[in-house]
C-alpha angles and dihedrals in degrees: 000000000000114000124202103237092208094059117007096029092084090058098037093115092055093044092049092047091048091051091049090048091053093048092049090049092052092047091050092049092051091046092051090048092052091046091056097030095132092054102046134074101255104183115133092251093050092048091048091053092049094050095042097047091038090054090052092052090047090053090049091055093042092051091054097036093056095054096096091052092045090052091052095047093047096049101043107108116250094240091055098041097085094037118122093243092055091047089054091048092052092045089052092048091049093050094047092045093048092048090050092050091051092046090049091052093049092045092050091050091055090045090052090049089055103038107014089232144094116255112305138156090307087065089049088050090053089060089055094050095045098150095052094042094049088051091050092049092049090054097044107037138049095245098174093054091041096052093041091053092047092048093049094046091047090052093051093047092047092052091048092051091044095052102036108030114023119098123195102172098084130148098184108147123238091245093055091045089056089049091056090047091050092053090049090053093052090060099069090044091055090046093050093056099037110034130068131179091245090070088080090067096098098142144044087237114089094211092052089054091049090051090052090058131077122241096222092047092049092047093053091045091052090048090053097043094040092206137122111202107245098203093049099049109022135063111271141187125217116275092239087060095038098058099055091041092053093047089053093048094048095046114112129186093249098044138079129194113245092220139032089222104118091220093055112092100172111123138188112228115208121201123203098214137056112292112245127204110198124156110273126213117184110191109198105195118209112246097341102167115197090234091065089071126087087220087069095045105275109148099194097088094233098142110038093148095047092045091053090044091052089061092050096045144055097278121199110200105182104051120140129199118232097226151354103264135070093241090054091054092047089050092054095045095044103036102024091219130133116257110269121208115281124019130347118281085242088074099041131094120252092036098130129118094014128159103272140159086255093054091055092048093043088057086061091053096261119147107229122210136188106208117190132172093213137052105296095209085077111102089000091277099141092046093050096048094042091052088052095054101261121137112236128230115170142143092297091060096056119093114237093238091065094056117091098166134004140169133198086276097055149277127319112285093243089062094055090045088054089055090050090054090052090050091053092047091053093046092050092049091052095043094246129139115229136202115197123191102197121193115194125208111185096092091073135091129310083037095213119160138156117293123244097036101097138010094258112082118230127287087041103159122238093318092054093046092050091049091048092050089049089052091048092052091048091048091048093053092045089054092045091057089064092061128080093234093061095088089055099047133094116209118202119190118192139145128247091218141322123288098240104034100094119097097033120128093198127053107251101189096209088061091064099053111120136168126250122194126178110194119185114138110210093010107060121027118236117250146129125261114196098178123122107261137177126221087242089064094063098085098047091042091052092049089048091054087055092049095242117176106200148142107264140196093172116131091203126094133238092240093200092063099034116116113248112265097034095088115121138158137212123217129173151171116203094279107018117067119189137193123200125193122167106330095328127099127196117196117196115200138181117276086048092280124158130196124190126200143173107228138203109211093199099050098025090228119153125206115195113236138180106271119263101225095208093051092045090053089047090055091047091050093056096047099037089046094050091048092049095047092053096040094048094047094246096128096072127134117274111244 
């Protein structure tokens, strides 16, 4: 590979690295094909398509991956380019880059061995569960030998490139260097508008299509789309069996399907009483585990206001969150849909104009708001709610003079509650009904809150933050009672998820238990509901309490009208999705694996059992159905 020192010499390091990257990609593709030879279509034409399309995807990734190095090489002044310091910098960059490429190749081979796929959302998930994954790798792979081999090979390759291919005596002008850089920048723009991941699908064989892809490209695509394809990775049932099963599971005593088409799951829910339209305030409390509350046996006195409120409200004691992240809780409360593999729908593309609690209320001339104490661009929250016809009020809307304390997560809860009061005042003055979905932030590290509110000084750890949030809710309701709209407002208090559930690779059911309080003096009678209930049941249950008759695509139940014995819950990590009914738990895992347990809700103990085929198929029906409805665009708002 002879390089013209007057032109290409300046970029010899990038060209050499790109060539090495391409060769390693080709070697990996051939190695993966040989590893799975008995499962792929290995005719000459099929192999040619895999290698040709795979090479194109490799070049796409290489062209974009080399941009940082190209920037550096183009902008380094000529007088400094051949200096010893710059040579050491470039040698270091080459060694690190080569080592990373080798590590990537080895990692992708192990990933293929496990999942028969290029990197996907499972790989993204592994970055989230770093501690567990590192432990697993330490136990399963010879890391010392692996890293030593990678380091040694990277050193040899770096020396070869250094001695044979690098050129330092270059006279390329700054103008021409910028020209090369400009051409390099055009490439990713063209790729962005002309290439999609589906272009790798050159065969009827799934493994051939995976081989034609590029691991880095697929990883970044999975990170963007936040989805793990249910049908590809999880146990399924045939569509002709799925549709009638799902219709049967979703049927409720007070609902009728709008069509006899087995694939149509839209229902009309009929209420028996007079429909009521009060203001609705849903307070979604950050990380409010049920076991923080005295009502569930906590003896630390962290939630005096919530404990008192539970006695004056309709109190649901066996509610379980669907996941471990805020956006998963918001998904369940807003969309009333089971958690599908991967990330929450809140963070996915094509999540606009869906069937939401807000869409039902907007059809009754409510004004729906998403009210958040932090910056709503985080986790795509503002974008999701705005695209689903909610008004947005977040940290950027709050004047500085109103903020007494704030963290990277947001302002103190009392500040956002103050904004909610102002919203209700304005709505009352204009004769409007308002629905506010409030997301708190104070119960989050670093657990900072205003001084003088509670007897635990700030920062007071998780206990202090919980007690402060409890105070802020109590203060909000005390203020609300002074306003004329209070008697015509329903307050719902629920958690997004538990405090200690994140970072688990299993699905420990006790770590999903959350409180649900519906407080509406004069509108909804106090009481205690001890039935098993999912977070996705909150929206339809609330509408049922208000006697709404409406067209529904919700997959949740109105728990107050549900026949005894039909209760079930959904819990999930990013990969594992679980379904509990009675004292049985079905866990669906990638690679189409299924685990079946008998569970004790009080102790959280699991006892492995032989799978109940009917219950396994029921679990599959819910999750496969939810994934299909979203993916096929059948969960849209009703207009």
